[in-house]
C-alpha positions in Angstrom: -8.5 -14.9 -42.8 -6.7 -16.0 -39.7 -5.9 -14.5 -36.3 -2.6 -15.9 -34.8 -1.8 -15.5 -31.1 1.7 -15.7 -29.8 2.4 -16.9 -26.3 5.2 -15.3 -24.3 6.4 -15.8 -20.7 7.5 -12.1 -20.5 5.1 -9.3 -20.9 6.0 -6.2 -23.0 4.3 -3.5 -24.9 0.6 -4.1 -25.6 0.4 -3.7 -29.3 -1.8 -4.8 -32.2 0.2 -5.7 -35.2 -1.8 -5.8 -38.4 -0.1 -7.6 -41.3 -0.5 -7.1 -45.0 -2.9 -10.1 -45.2 -5.1 -8.7 -42.4 -3.7 -11.1 -39.8 -3.9 -9.9 -36.2 -1.0 -10.6 -33.9 -1.1 -9.6 -30.3 2.5 -9.2 -29.2 4.3 -10.3 -26.1 1.5 -11.4 -23.8 0.7 -14.3 -21.5 -2.7 -15.7 -22.5 -2.6 -18.5 -20.0 -2.2 -17.0 -16.5 -5.0 -14.4 -16.0 -3.9 -13.2 -12.6 -5.7 -11.0 -10.2 -4.9 -7.3 -10.6 -4.8 -5.2 -7.5 -4.3 -1.4 -7.8 -3.1 -0.4 -4.3 -0.3 2.1 -4.6 -2.3 5.0 -3.1 -5.4 5.7 -1.0 -7.5 3.5 -3.2 -7.4 -0.3 -3.0 -9.1 -1.7 -6.1 -9.1 -5.3 -7.3 -10.0 -6.7 -10.7 -10.6 -10.4 -11.0 -12.2 -12.8 -13.5 -14.0 -14.5 -10.5 -16.3 -11.5 -10.2 -19.5 -11.5 -12.3 -19.0 -14.8 -14.1 -17.1 -13.0 -16.8 -14.1 -10.8 -17.5 -12.6 -7.8 -15.9 -14.1 -5.1 -18.2 -17.6 -5.8 -17.1 -18.2 -7.4 -13.7 -20.4 -7.2 -10.7 -19.7 -8.0 -7.1 -22.3 -10.2 -5.5 -21.1 -8.3 -2.5 -23.6 -9.5 0.1 -23.5 -13.2 -0.4 -21.2 -16.0 0.5 -19.5 -16.8 3.8 -18.1 -13.3 4.4 -20.4 -10.9 2.6 -18.8 -7.8 4.3 -15.4 -8.7 2.7 -16.4 -9.3 -0.9 -16.3 -5.8 -2.2 -13.7 -4.6 -4.7 -13.0 -1.0 -3.8 -11.8 0.6 -0.6 -11.2 4.3 0.1 -9.2 5.2 1.9 -7.4 1.9 2.4 -7.3 2.3 6.2 -11.0 2.9 6.6 -13.0 0.0 7.8 -15.4 -1.3 5.1 -15.6 2.1 3.7 -16.7 1.7 0.1 -17.6 -0.7 -2.6 -17.7 -0.8 -6.4 -20.6 -3.3 -6.9 -21.0 -3.0 -10.7 -18.7 -2.2 -13.5 -20.4 -2.3 -16.9 -19.3 -1.7 -20.5 -22.4 -1.6 -22.7 -22.5 -1.9 -26.5 -25.6 -0.1 -27.9 -26.0 -0.8 -31.6 -28.1 1.6 -33.7 -31.3 0.4 -35.4 -29.3 -1.5 -38.1 -27.7 -3.8 -35.5 -25.0 -6.2 -36.8 -24.7 -9.2 -39.1 -23.8 -12.6 -37.8 -21.8 -15.4 -39.6 -25.1 -16.6 -41.3 -25.8 -13.2 -42.8 -28.6 -12.6 -40.4 -29.0 -9.1 -38.9 -29.6 -8.8 -35.2 -30.8 -5.9 -33.1 -29.8 -6.2 -29.4 -27.7 -4.5 -26.7 -24.7 -6.2 -25.3 -24.3 -5.7 -21.5 -24.3 -9.1 -19.8 -21.2 -9.7 -17.7 -21.1 -13.3 -18.7 -20.2 -12.2 -22.2 -16.9 -10.6 -21.2 -14.0 -13.0 -21.1 -10.5 -12.0 -20.1 -7.9 -13.0 -22.6 -4.9 -11.5 -20.9 -3.7 -9.6 -17.8 -0.4 -8.1 -16.7 0.9 -5.6 -14.3 3.9 -3.2 -14.3 5.2 -1.1 -11.4 8.0 1.4 -10.9 9.0 -0.4 -7.7 8.2 -3.8 -6.2 5.8 -3.7 -3.3 7.9 -3.4 -0.1 8.6 -6.4 2.1 6.7 -6.4 5.3 7.9 -8.5 8.2 6.3 -8.6 11.7 7.9 -10.7 14.4 9.9 -12.8 11.8 6.8 -13.5 9.7 6.8 -12.2 6.1 3.3 -10.9 5.4 3.3 -10.6 1.6 4.5 -13.0 -1.1 7.4 -12.1 -3.4 6.4 -9.8 -6.3 5.8 -11.8 -9.5 5.0 -9.1 -12.0 7.1 -6.8 -14.2 9.2 -3.9 -12.9 9.7 -1.0 -15.2 11.0 2.3 -13.9 9.9 4.0 -17.2 6.2 3.4 -16.8 4.1 6.6 -16.6 2.5 5.8 -13.2 3.4 4.0 -10.1 1.4 1.1 -11.4 0.0 0.2 -14.8 -2.5 -2.8 -14.6 -3.4 -4.0 -18.1 -5.9 -6.6 -19.4 -7.9 -7.5 -22.5 -11.4 -8.8 -22.7 -13.4 -10.2 -25.7 -17.1 -9.7 -25.8 -18.6 -13.1 -26.7 -20.8 -15.8 -25.1 -20.5 -19.5 -25.8 -24.0 -20.1 -24.6 -25.8 -17.6 -26.9 -26.9 -18.3 -30.4 -26.8 -16.7 -33.0 -23.4 -15.0 -32.8 -23.0 -12.4 -30.2 -19.9 -10.3 -29.6 -17.0 -9.3 -31.9 -15.4 -6.5 -29.8 -12.0 -6.7 -28.1 -11.4 -4.3 -25.2 -7.9 -3.2 -24.1 -7.7 -1.5 -20.7 -4.8 0.2 -18.9 -5.5 1.3 -15.3 -3.0 3.9 -14.0 -2.5 4.9 -10.3 -0.2 7.4 -8.8 1.3 7.6 -5.3 1.8 11.3 -5.4 -0.1 12.6 -2.3 -1.8 15.2 -4.5 -3.1 12.5 -6.8 -3.7 9.5 -4.5 -7.5 9.4 -4.5 -8.2 8.6 -8.1 -7.3 6.1 -10.8 -7.2 6.6 -14.6 -9.1 4.0 -16.7 -7.9 4.0 -20.4 -10.1 1.8 -22.6 -9.8 0.9 -26.3 -12.6 -1.0 -28.0 -11.5 -2.7 -31.3 -13.9 -4.2 -33.8 -12.0 -7.5 -34.5 -15.1 -9.7 -35.0 -13.8 -12.3 -32.5 -16.4 -14.7 -31.2 -14.1 -17.0 -29.3 -11.0 -16.8 -27.1 -8.0 -18.3 -28.9 -7.5 -20.7 -26.0 -10.9 -22.2 -26.9 -9.9 -23.0 -30.4 -7.7 -25.9 -31.5 -4.2 -24.7 -32.2 -5.1 -21.2 -30.9 -5.8 -20.1 -34.4 -9.0 -18.2 -35.2 -10.4 -18.7 -38.7 -13.3 -17.1 -40.5 -15.7 -19.5 -38.8 -14.8 -18.0 -35.5 -15.3 -14.4 -36.6 -18.1 -12.0 -37.5 -18.0 -11.1 -41.2 -16.6 -7.9 -42.5 -19.1 -5.0 -42.0 -19.6 -1.6 -40.6 -21.6 -1.1 -37.4 -22.8 2.1 -35.8 -23.0 2.1 -32.0 -22.9 4.0 -28.7 -20.7 2.9 -25.8 -22.0 3.1 -22.2 -19.7 2.9 -19.2 -20.8 2.8 -15.6 -18.7 2.2 -12.4 -21.6 2.0 -9.9 -20.6 2.7 -6.3 -22.2 2.2 -3.0 -20.4 4.4 -0.4 -22.2 3.0 2.6 -21.0 -0.5 3.4 -20.1 -0.1 7.1 -22.7 2.5 7.6 -25.6 0.2 6.4 -24.7 -2.3 9.1 -24.5 0.4 11.7 -27.7 2.2 10.7 -29.9 -0.8 9.6 -28.4 -3.7 11.5 -27.2 -5.4 8.3 -26.1 -5.0 4.8 -28.6 -4.1 2.0 -28.4 -6.1 -1.1 -26.9 -3.4 -3.3 -26.7 -0.2 -1.5 -30.4 0.5 -1.6 -30.0 3.8 0.4 -27.7 5.5 -2.1 -28.4 7.8 -5.0 -26.7 8.7 -8.3 -26.6 12.1 -10.2 -24.4 14.0 -12.6 -23.0 17.5 -13.0 -21.0 19.6 -15.4 -18.4 22.0 -14.2 -15.6 24.0 -15.8 -12.0 22.8 -15.1 -10.2 25.2 -12.8 -6.8 23.6 -13.3 -6.8 23.3 -17.1 -9.0 26.2 -18.3 -7.1 26.5 -21.6 -7.7 22.9 -22.6 -10.1 22.3 -25.5 -12.1 20.0 -23.2 -12.7 22.7 -20.6 -15.7 21.2 -18.9 -16.0 18.0 -16.8 -19.1 15.9 -16.9 -19.1 14.0 -13.6 -21.3 11.1 -12.5 -21.4 10.6 -8.7 -23.0 8.7 -5.8 -23.8 9.5 -2.2 -25.6 8.1 0.8 -29.2 9.3 1.3 -31.7 8.6 4.0 -33.5 5.2 4.0 -37.0 4.5 5.3 -35.7 1.2 6.6 -33.3 2.8 9.1 -34.4 3.9 12.5 -32.9 4.3 15.9 -34.6 5.5 19.1 -31.2 7.0 20.0 -31.0 9.4 17.0 -32.5 12.9 17.2 -34.4 12.1 13.9 -35.0 9.3 11.4 -32.7 10.9 8.8 -29.8 8.4 8.6 -28.0 10.2 5.8 -24.3 9.6 6.4 -25.1 6.5 8.4 -24.6 7.8 12.0 -23.2 5.6 14.7 -25.9 4.6 17.2 -23.5 5.2 20.2 -21.9 8.5 19.4 -23.3 9.8 16.0 -20.0 9.4 14.1 -20.8 9.5 10.3 -19.6 6.4 8.5 -20.8 7.2 5.0 -19.6 10.6 3.8 -17.6 9.5 0.8 -18.8 10.7 -2.6 -17.3 8.5 -5.3 -17.6 9.3 -9.0 -16.1 9.4 -12.5 -15.6 11.8 -15.4 -14.6 11.7 -19.0 -11.1 12.8 -19.9 -10.8 12.0 -23.6 -12.5 10.3 -26.5 -10.6 9.4 -29.7 -13.1 8.3 -32.4 -12.4 5.8 -35.1 -9.7 7.1 -37.5 -9.2 10.3 -35.5 -6.3 11.5 -33.3 -8.0 14.3 -31.4 -10.5 14.5 -28.6 -14.2 14.4 -29.5 -15.3 17.5 -27.5 -19.0 16.9 -27.9 -18.9 13.8 -25.8 -20.3 12.5 -23.6 -23.5 11.9 -25.6 -25.6 11.3 -22.5 -25.5 10.5 -18.8 -28.7 8.6 -18.2 -29.8 6.9 -14.9 -30.4 3.2 -14.7 -30.9 0.5 -12.0 -30.9 -3.2 -11.9 -34.6 -3.9 -11.8 -36.3 -3.2 -15.1 -33.1 -2.1 -16.8 -30.3 -4.7 -16.2 -30.5 -8.4 -16.0 -31.0 -10.6 -19.1 -32.9 -8.1 -21.3 -31.1 -7.2 -24.5 -33.9 -5.5 -26.5 -33.7 -2.0 -28.0 -36.0 -0.6 -25.3 -33.1 -1.2 -23.0 -30.7 0.2 -25.5 -32.7 3.4 -25.6 -32.4 3.7 -21.8 -28.6 3.5 -21.9 -28.2 6.1 -24.7 -30.6 8.5 -23.1 -33.6 8.0 -25.4 -35.7 6.2 -22.7 -38.2 7.4 -20.2 -35.8 9.5 -18.1 -34.0 11.2 -21.0 -30.3 11.9 -21.6 -29.5 14.1 -18.6 -31.9 13.1 -15.7 -31.4 14.1 -12.1 -31.3 11.5 -9.3 -34.2 9.1 -9.2 -35.6 10.4 -5.9 -36.0 13.8 -7.5 -37.6 12.2 -10.6 -40.0 9.9 -8.8 -39.9 10.7 -5.1 -38.7 7.2 -4.4 -35.5 5.2 -4.2 -34.9 2.5 -6.9 -35.7 -1.0 -5.9 -32.2 -2.3 -6.5 -28.8 -1.1 -7.7 -28.9 2.4 -9.0 -26.2 3.5 -11.5 -25.2 6.4 -13.7 -24.2 5.6 -17.3 -21.8 7.7 -19.3 -22.5 7.2 -23.0 -20.3 8.2 -25.9 -21.0 8.0 -29.6 -22.6 7.2 -31.9 -19.5 6.0 -33.9 -19.1 3.8 -37.0 -16.7 0.9 -36.7 -15.5 -1.0 -39.8 -14.0 -4.5 -39.9 -12.4 -5.2 -43.3 -9.8 -8.0 -43.1 -8.9 -7.7 -46.8 -7.1 -4.4 -46.1 -6.3 -5.0 -42.4 -8.8 -2.5 -41.1 -10.1 -2.9 -37.5 -11.6 0.3 -36.3 -11.4 1.3 -32.6 -12.6 3.9 -30.1 -10.4 5.0 -27.2 -12.1 6.4 -24.1 -10.3 7.7 -21.0 -12.0 8.1 -17.6 -10.9 9.3 -14.2 -12.5 7.4 -11.2 -12.1 8.9 -7.8 -13.6 9.7 -4.4 -14.3 12.9 -2.6 -14.9 13.2 1.2 -15.4 15.8 3.9 -12.7 14.0 5.9 -12.7 11.9 9.0 -12.5 14.8 11.5 -15.5 16.6 10.0 -17.5 13.3 9.8 -16.7 12.7 13.4 -17.4 16.2 14.8 -20.4 16.8 12.5 -22.1 13.5 13.3 -21.6 14.0 17.1 -23.0 17.5 16.9 -26.1 16.2 15.1 -26.4 13.3 17.6 -26.5 15.9 20.5 -29.1 17.9 18.6 -26.8 20.9 18.0 -27.5 20.9 14.3 -30.5 19.9 12.1 -30.8 17.2 9.5 -30.6 19.8 6.8 -27.4 21.2 8.2 -25.8 17.8 8.6 -26.7 16.9 5.0 -25.3 20.1 3.6 -21.9 19.2 5.0 -22.2 15.6 3.7 -22.8 17.0 0.2 -19.6 19.0 0.5 -17.9 15.7 -0.5 -19.2 16.4 -4.0 -17.0 19.6 -4.1 -14.1 17.5 -2.9 -14.8 15.0 -5.7 -14.7 17.8 -8.3 -11.3 18.8 -7.1 -10.1 15.2 -7.2 -11.3 14.6 -10.8 -10.0 18.0 -11.9 -6.5 17.0 -10.7 -6.9 13.8 -12.8 -7.8 16.0 -15.7 -4.7 18.1 -15.1 -2.5 15.0 -14.9 -3.8 13.5 -18.1 -3.4 16.8 -19.9 0.3 17.2 -19.0 1.0 13.5 -19.3 1.1 11.1 -16.4 4.8 10.7 -16.9 5.3 14.4 -16.1 3.5 14.2 -12.7 6.2 14.4 -10.0 6.7 11.1 -8.2 7.6 10.7 -4.5 10.4 8.4 -3.3 9.5 4.7 -3.1 8.4 3.3 0.3 11.1 1.2 2.1 10.9 -2.4 3.2 9.8 -2.6 6.8 10.4 -5.0 9.7 8.6 -4.6 13.1 9.5 -6.6 16.2 7.8 -6.8 19.5 10.2 -6.2 22.3 10.5 -6.2 26.1 8.8 -2.9 26.9 9.1 -1.4 23.4 8.6 -2.2 19.7 11.4 -1.9 17.2 10.7 -0.6 13.7 13.5 -1.1 11.1 13.5 -0.3 7.4 15.7 -0.4 4.4 16.0 0.1 0.6 17.0 -2.8 -1.6 19.2 -0.5 -3.7 20.9 2.8 -3.5 18.9 3.8 -6.7 15.9 4.2 -4.5 17.3 7.4 -3.2 17.2 8.9 -6.7 14.2 10.8 -8.0 12.2 8.5 -10.3 12.1 11.0 -13.1 15.4 12.9 -12.9 17.7 10.3 -11.2 18.9 13.1 -8.9 19.4 12.2 -5.2 16.7 14.2 -3.5 16.1 12.2 -0.3 15.1 14.3 2.7 13.7 12.3 5.6 12.1 9.1 7.0 8.7 9.4 8.7 7.1 6.9 11.0 3.4 6.4 11.6 1.5 4.3 14.1 -2.0 2.9 14.6 -3.2 1.7 18.0 -5.8 -1.1 18.5 -7.1 -2.8 15.3 -5.5 -2.5 11.9 -8.4 -0.6 10.2 -9.7 2.8 11.3 -13.3 2.4 12.6 -12.8 -1.3 13.0 -15.4 -2.6 15.5 -12.5 -4.1 17.5 -11.5 -0.5 18.3 -14.8 -0.2 20.3 -15.4 3.5 19.3 -12.1 4.6 20.6 -11.5 6.8 17.5 -7.9 5.4 16.9 -6.4 6.7 13.7 -3.0 6.5 12.0 -0.8 9.2 13.5 2.6 10.6 12.6 5.0 10.0 15.5 8.6 10.6 14.4 10.8 12.0 11.7 14.4 11.2 11.0 16.7 13.3 8.8 19.7 11.0 8.9 19.3 8.5 6.0 21.8 6.1 7.8 19.4 5.7 10.7 17.1 2.9 9.6 15.8 1.6 13.0 13.8 3.2 15.8 12.5 1.9 19.2 8.9 2.9 20.1 9.5 3.2 23.9 6.1 4.8 24.3 4.2 1.6 23.4 2.1 0.3 26.2 2.8 -3.3 27.1 0.1 -5.7 25.9 -1.5 -3.2 23.4 -1.5 -3.9 19.7 0.3 -1.4 17.4 0.8 -1.2 13.7 3.5 0.8 11.9 4.3 2.3 8.6 7.5 4.1 7.4 7.5 6.6 4.5 10.3 8.4 2.7 10.2 12.1 1.8 12.1 14.0 -0.9 13.4 17.6 -0.6 11.2 19.0 -3.4 14.0 20.2 -5.6 13.0 17.8 -8.5 9.3 18.5 -8.3 9.2 21.3 -10.8 6.2 20.2 -12.9 3.6 19.6 -10.2 0.6 21.4 -9.0 2.8 22.9 -6.3 6.3 23.3 -7.7 9.0 22.7 -5.1 6.6 20.8 -2.7 8.2 18.0 -0.7 6.6 14.7 -1.6 6.1 11.7 0.6 5.8 8.0 -0.3 2.4 6.4 0.3 1.7 5.5 3.9 -0.5 2.7 2.7 2.3 0.8 1.0 4.1 -0.8 4.0 1.7 -0.8 6.9 2.7 -3.7 9.2 -0.8 -5.3 9.0 -0.2 -7.6 11.9 0.1 -6.3 15.5 3.3 -5.8 17.4 2.7 -6.1 21.1 5.5 -5.1 23.5 5.7 -7.3 26.5 6.9 -7.2 30.1 10.5 -8.6 30.0 11.3 -11.6 32.0 12.8 -11.1 35.4 16.5 -11.5 36.5 15.4 -13.9 39.3 13.6 -17.2 39.4 12.1 -17.2 42.8 9.0 -15.2 42.2 7.1 -17.5 39.7 3.4 -17.9 40.4 0.5 -19.8 38.8 -2.7 -17.9 38.3 -5.4 -18.6 39.0 -4.6 -21.2 41.7 -6.6 -23.3 42.0 -7.5 -23.4 38.3 -11.3 -23.7 38.2 -11.9 -24.3 34.4 -15.7 -23.8 34.8 -15.0 -20.1 35.4 -12.6 -19.8 32.5 -9.1 -18.4 32.3 -8.6 -15.7 35.0 -12.4 -15.8 35.5 -13.4 -15.1 31.9 -15.6 -17.8 30.2 -14.4 -19.5 27.1 -10.6 -19.5 28.0 -9.4 -22.9 29.2 -5.9 -21.8 30.2 -3.6 -21.1 33.1 -0.9 -18.4 33.2 2.6 -18.7 34.6 3.8 -15.2 35.8 7.0 -13.5 37.0 9.1 -15.8 34.9 12.8 -15.2 34.2 13.7 -14.1 30.7 14.8 -17.6 29.8 13.8 -20.9 31.2 12.3 -24.4 30.6 8.9 -24.9 32.1 8.0 -28.5 32.9 4.6 -29.6 34.3 4.5 -32.8 36.3 1.6 -34.8 37.9 1.8 -35.3 41.7 3.2 -38.8 41.0 6.1 -37.3 38.9 4.9 -37.9 35.4 6.0 -35.2 32.9 3.0 -34.1 30.8 4.1 -30.8 29.3 7.4 -29.0 28.5 7.6 -25.4 27.3 10.8 -23.6 26.1 10.3 -20.0 27.3 12.1 -16.9 26.3 11.5 -13.1 26.5 8.4 -12.3 28.5 7.6 -12.5 32.1 4.4 -14.5 31.4 3.5 -17.7 29.6 0.1 -19.4 29.0 -0.6 -23.1 29.1 -3.8 -24.5 27.5 -4.1 -27.4 30.0 -3.3 -30.0 27.4 -0.5 -32.6 27.4 2.3 -33.0 24.9 -0.2 -35.4 23.1 -3.0 -32.8 23.1 -5.0 -34.6 25.8 -6.9 -32.5 28.2 -5.5 -32.8 31.8 -7.8 -34.1 34.6 -8.5 -32.6 37.9 -5.6 -32.9 40.4 -2.4 -31.6 41.9 0.3 -30.5 39.5 3.9 -29.2 39.9 5.5 -26.5 37.7 9.3 -26.8 37.6 11.2 -23.8 36.3 14.7 -24.9 35.4 17.5 -24.1 33.0 16.8 -20.5 33.9 19.0 -17.5 32.9 19.0 -13.8 33.5 19.4 -11.0 30.9 23.2 -11.5 31.0 22.9 -15.2 30.5 23.8 -16.2 34.1 22.2 -19.3 35.5 19.4 -18.9 38.0 18.2 -21.4 40.7 15.3 -23.8 39.9 11.9 -23.2 41.3 9.0 -25.5 42.1 5.4 -24.3 42.2 2.4 -26.5 43.2 -1.0 -25.8 41.8 -4.5 -27.4 41.6 -6.8 -28.0 38.6 -10.5 -28.4 39.4 -12.9 -29.5 36.6 
């Protein structure tokens, strides 16, 4: 029996074609370029990469606190504009065989659990979107590369990120693997559905022990496959979150290895949005920040650092409650949802449970037959202590029998669908609540009750995902696409311009009816991220500043911008709600995602150049470099001020030697780094600045000016 793989440069439908001879053909896929997948169309920014975890995308771990920039290695942000808000540090898919195990190519039966990330190898990745990501240009610099993936206006979500992994390990003997995993990740930009993703996963018993690319001719024969057999197994899934990244640094002065001050738990709750669905209860695994014995601050009213309070004002950095739930399970040979699932939701953590152990004692833990049972509460409730490293909540389905029989083309599969999302009490509550606690107005217990309200928010988020999957993602109303955006720093103002690449963008994505209503402009002051340390506790957030009802007006000047201050902008489009008849709120106006076209680099309005050339000054003068630029250490510069809007600035030595020429336009100021045209540092002495070829705003010539200044080193 052989498996043949076709290589294509264009991606299409992911489909398994089973021929009469039992040959497997995976159609229309690129098996060579396994690109990074980034799901970023809504409030979640989630990356999948084969570089994480020494393996594939289906099971990976982020060594999130190692390397040169440990604070930047996480895979998951929520919301996108929150500074270092969240991380997904483990994503595991665990095969748990029953006591019979499986048979290798030599006919030997093995009993082990498959969980190591090194054994997952990505065979293929592809991405489809309704619309290309918008172009973003700031001061003539394009900030994102051209879109390289597939555009398909018929996809059921704003983005569908697809990949396939094979479970195998070249370094393990005897044979180990034999399962192919197909994953589709869906994300919506609808503002009612922008804080979750849908993870649809199909596990197929193909028997593959190698990637086709590792075999000569890309053809797998019997020697590369497990023999035909039937196995019985459970499947464990665990996206393990640590919602405390920025907070750990604030509360403890650095990052813990794997969110050591967080806890996991589970709950079951009825669906309020889909009460008539057969699966009428949601089983939810979730995570939250708890107090740590290692955190302390003399400034706090107590040692309870739940929520990770700021040491200056008490703002709570860690109030997110991420989690996941089961939406559907299709067993082998069935077409309907298996309503008795999940089988268990056990607790596990890295020490003693993960790592390199593959014995059935570990298997029992993942299926709920271990020391904690199938439905344990959080580990602190169980033992009174936090886990040593890396807690996680496993959602286990099964047991199911999977048969591989190549003679009749049978390769059984299980499809499991999850929603993964985040609940939160919101920025304003986290700010006011933390500050009230910091002042001593509320107790630890009162503060923590509010933090746990994020769990109620998570339930609502995942129930909306449940509703969307029930009606079909293609039936969830879609907002207009975000426009391309260009931001330009100007003399006393910043200009924001935007455009659609096609008139089709004004049409509703589902009905093709023109339902455009308004443009909306947002602005962020200071640093790009909310709560960025560069904002210095100024509480700057993205704010709505202007709405335009005329679709032909596609530019706006921000005359309220303060000169010299950094600003970031985003522009959204809103529909009139007439086409949104199937949503949670029929007739609701929907707005494109504000996260899609944020300008990312600052626009800084400047003082315009003068209409005269006789007021130029050099500051400081004399230039004493030991004191730094304008008296600030570390800046070896001089500033030329009161310049005309256009001029040539030439610096000469006292003897008349030209050492530097600067073509100047726009602002009233220009800096010189005290280096010559050949990048040599200038010596102490007397220098002359010549301002010539000067013009005013109307282009009229202005007189030359000569300014003498002194440099002292």
